[in-house]
C-alpha positions as CSV (number, residue, x, y, z in Angstrom):
1,X,0.9,-25.8,5.3
2,X,1.8,-24.4,1.9
3,X,5.2,-25.4,0.6
4,X,7.4,-22.4,-0.3
5,X,9.5,-21.9,-3.5
6,X,12.4,-19.7,-4.5
7,X,11.5,-19.3,-8.1
8,X,8.8,-17.2,-9.9
9,X,7.8,-20.2,-12.0
10,X,7.3,-22.3,-8.9
11,X,5.3,-19.6,-7.2
12,X,3.0,-19.3,-10.3
13,X,2.5,-23.0,-10.5
14,X,1.5,-23.1,-6.8
15,X,-0.9,-20.2,-7.4
16,X,-2.5,-22.0,-10.3
17,X,-3.0,-25.1,-8.1
18,X,-4.8,-22.9,-5.5
19,X,-7.1,-21.1,-7.9
20,X,-10.9,-21.6,-8.0
21,X,-13.8,-20.2,-9.9
22,X,-15.5,-19.3,-6.6
23,X,-12.6,-16.9,-5.7
24,X,-12.4,-15.6,-9.2
25,X,-16.1,-14.5,-9.1
26,X,-15.4,-12.7,-5.8
27,X,-12.6,-10.7,-7.3
28,X,-14.7,-9.7,-10.2
29,X,-17.3,-8.3,-7.8
30,X,-14.7,-6.6,-5.6
31,X,-12.2,-5.2,-8.1
32,X,-13.4,-2.9,-10.9
33,X,-10.2,-3.6,-12.8
34,X,-11.1,-7.3,-12.9
35,X,-14.6,-6.6,-14.2
36,X,-13.2,-4.3,-16.9
37,X,-10.5,-6.8,-17.9
38,X,-7.7,-4.3,-17.2
39,X,-6.3,-6.6,-14.6
40,X,-6.3,-10.4,-14.6
41,X,-7.0,-12.7,-11.7
42,X,-6.4,-16.4,-11.2
43,X,-8.9,-16.7,-8.4
44,X,-6.7,-17.4,-5.4
45,X,-7.8,-16.4,-1.9
46,X,-5.6,-13.6,-0.8
47,X,-4.9,-15.3,2.5
48,X,-3.4,-18.2,0.5
49,X,-1.3,-15.8,-1.5
50,X,0.1,-14.3,1.7
51,X,0.8,-17.8,3.2
52,X,2.6,-18.9,0.0
53,X,4.6,-15.6,0.1
54,X,5.6,-16.1,3.7
55,X,6.8,-19.6,2.9
56,X,8.7,-18.2,-0.1
57,X,10.2,-15.3,1.7
58,X,13.8,-16.2,0.8
59,X,13.1,-15.7,-2.9
60,X,15.9,-13.8,-4.6
61,X,14.9,-10.4,-5.8
62,X,15.5,-11.3,-9.5
63,X,12.7,-13.9,-9.1
64,X,10.5,-11.4,-7.2
65,X,10.9,-9.0,-10.1
66,X,9.7,-11.8,-12.5
67,X,6.6,-12.1,-10.4
68,X,6.0,-8.3,-10.7
69,X,6.1,-8.8,-14.4
70,X,3.3,-11.3,-14.3
71,X,-0.1,-10.3,-15.7
72,X,-1.7,-12.1,-12.8
73,X,-2.7,-9.9,-9.9
74,X,-2.1,-12.6,-7.3
75,X,1.4,-13.1,-8.6
76,X,2.2,-9.4,-8.1
77,X,0.5,-9.5,-4.7
78,X,2.8,-12.4,-3.8
79,X,5.8,-10.3,-5.0
80,X,5.1,-7.3,-2.8
81,X,4.3,-9.6,0.1
82,X,7.7,-11.3,-0.2
83,X,9.2,-7.8,-0.3
84,X,7.3,-6.9,2.8
85,X,8.3,-10.0,4.7
86,X,12.0,-9.4,3.8
87,X,11.8,-5.7,4.9
88,X,10.2,-6.6,8.2
89,X,13.0,-9.1,9.2
90,X,15.4,-7.7,11.8
91,X,18.2,-9.7,10.2
92,X,17.8,-8.1,6.7
93,X,21.0,-6.3,5.8
94,X,21.0,-2.6,4.9
95,X,22.1,-3.5,1.4
96,X,19.0,-5.7,0.9
97,X,16.7,-3.0,2.3
98,X,18.1,-0.6,-0.2
99,X,17.6,-3.2,-3.0
100,X,14.0,-3.8,-1.9
101,X,13.3,0.0,-1.9
102,X,14.9,0.5,-5.3
103,X,13.0,-2.5,-6.8
104,X,9.7,-1.1,-5.4
105,X,10.3,2.3,-7.0
106,X,11.8,1.0,-10.2
107,X,8.8,-1.3,-10.8
108,X,6.1,0.9,-9.5
109,X,4.4,0.5,-12.9
110,X,3.6,-3.1,-11.7
111,X,2.6,-2.1,-8.2
112,X,-0.4,-0.4,-9.7
113,X,-3.4,-0.9,-7.4
114,X,-4.3,0.1,-3.8
115,X,-3.9,-3.3,-2.3
116,X,-0.4,-3.9,-3.8
117,X,0.7,-0.5,-2.5
118,X,-0.7,-1.1,1.0
119,X,0.9,-4.5,1.2
120,X,4.5,-3.2,1.0
121,X,4.8,0.6,1.1
122,X,5.0,1.0,4.9
123,X,7.9,-1.2,5.5
124,X,9.7,-1.3,2.1
125,X,9.5,2.4,1.4
126,X,8.8,4.0,4.8
127,X,11.1,1.7,6.6
128,X,14.0,2.5,4.3
129,X,13.5,6.2,4.5
130,X,13.1,6.3,8.3
131,X,16.6,7.6,8.8
132,X,17.0,9.2,5.4
133,X,15.7,12.2,3.5
134,X,12.0,12.0,3.0
135,X,12.2,14.0,-0.3
136,X,11.4,10.9,-2.4
137,X,7.9,10.8,-0.8
138,X,7.2,14.4,-1.8
139,X,8.3,13.5,-5.4
140,X,5.8,10.6,-5.3
141,X,3.1,12.8,-3.9
142,X,3.5,15.0,-7.0
143,X,3.4,12.1,-9.4
144,X,0.7,11.9,-12.1
145,X,0.2,8.2,-11.2
146,X,-2.4,7.7,-8.4
147,X,-0.8,4.6,-7.1
148,X,2.5,6.5,-6.6
149,X,0.7,9.2,-4.7
150,X,-0.9,6.6,-2.5
151,X,2.6,5.2,-1.8
152,X,3.6,8.6,-0.7
153,X,1.0,8.9,2.1
154,X,0.9,5.3,3.1
155,X,4.7,5.1,3.6
156,X,4.5,7.9,6.2
157,X,2.7,5.6,8.6
158,X,6.0,3.9,9.3
159,X,7.2,7.1,11.0
160,X,4.4,7.1,13.5
161,X,6.2,4.3,15.4
162,X,8.8,6.9,16.3
163,X,6.1,9.5,17.1
164,X,6.9,11.4,13.9
165,X,3.9,13.1,12.1
166,X,5.5,16.0,10.3
167,X,5.8,14.2,6.9
168,X,2.4,12.6,7.2
169,X,0.6,15.9,7.7
170,X,2.8,17.7,5.1
171,X,2.0,15.1,2.4
172,X,-1.7,15.0,3.5
173,X,-1.8,18.7,2.7
174,X,-0.4,18.1,-0.8
175,X,-3.1,15.4,-1.3
176,X,-6.0,17.1,0.5
177,X,-7.9,17.7,-2.8
178,X,-6.5,14.7,-4.8
179,X,-9.0,13.8,-7.5
180,X,-8.4,10.0,-7.2
181,X,-10.7,8.2,-4.7
182,X,-8.1,5.6,-3.7
183,X,-5.7,8.4,-2.8
184,X,-8.4,10.2,-0.9
185,X,-9.2,7.1,1.1
186,X,-5.5,6.5,1.9
187,X,-5.0,10.1,3.0
188,X,-8.0,9.8,5.4
189,X,-6.7,6.5,6.7
190,X,-3.2,7.8,7.3
191,X,-4.6,10.9,9.1
192,X,-6.7,8.7,11.3
193,X,-3.7,6.7,12.5
194,X,-2.0,9.9,13.8
195,X,-4.1,9.9,16.9
196,X,-7.1,12.0,17.8
197,X,-5.4,15.2,19.3
198,X,-3.1,15.6,16.3
199,X,-5.9,14.7,13.8
200,X,-8.2,17.3,15.3
201,X,-5.5,20.0,15.3
202,X,-5.0,19.3,11.6
203,X,-8.7,19.2,10.8
204,X,-9.4,22.5,12.5
205,X,-7.5,24.2,9.7
206,X,-7.8,21.7,6.8
207,X,-11.3,20.1,7.0
208,X,-12.8,22.8,4.8
209,X,-10.2,22.2,2.1
210,X,-10.2,18.4,2.0
211,X,-11.9,16.1,-0.6
212,X,-15.0,14.7,0.9
213,X,-13.9,11.1,0.8
214,X,-10.6,11.9,2.5
215,X,-12.4,13.8,5.2
216,X,-14.9,11.1,5.8
217,X,-12.2,8.5,6.2
218,X,-10.2,10.8,8.5
219,X,-13.1,11.4,10.9
220,X,-14.5,7.9,10.9
221,X,-13.4,7.0,14.5
222,X,-14.0,10.4,16.1
223,X,-17.0,10.9,18.5
224,X,-20.2,11.6,16.7
225,X,-20.3,15.3,17.6
226,X,-16.8,16.0,16.3
227,X,-17.4,13.9,13.2
228,X,-20.5,15.9,12.3
229,X,-18.8,19.2,13.0
230,X,-15.9,18.5,10.6
231,X,-18.1,17.1,7.9
232,X,-20.3,20.2,8.0
233,X,-17.2,22.3,7.6
234,X,-16.3,20.9,4.2
């Protein structure tokens, strides 16, 4: 059992104690940003990061923001995980949910890779906007930053729990020909979660207009015949 902490400095110290050269080599193989030096990794297994974050889920947001400021990827992964754990709690107050949402958007410059977005966008952003205007998602979908556009589409998956697909499909249309592969993958993933009938209804009109990677991810779980038909349409 990992001991939790309520300070950014304590969290970083715990991460350093968990780091290994073996894990660092894995990250360098899996993350292009690690190979290029544009992101820095300590070498901590992501499962251990999540476990530490869960044990530290009571961390004040001022300390969470300090983790977001860290140059270490695992520290930022811990920060968004803590935000996600807090957003998922039934006992979290409306005021804290707003603070989590605002922190996410204010520091999106530090939530700057696909895994960080996916760790928190659904519950921190989508959950907050569930009973509010969805216009912030459309603004994100039009952002020049790819990770902000990914937040836009990933966040819509929260609404599926209430059977809502309108915003998912509307934003998928905005991102149908997105030039960034990570956004294409997220768009296809989100479309796939909408369910086969709704997905096929969308693809009947939009498959020819979608980026190839987005389409490939969207049809991944369809029967072979349908999958081939939509892929040939593009």
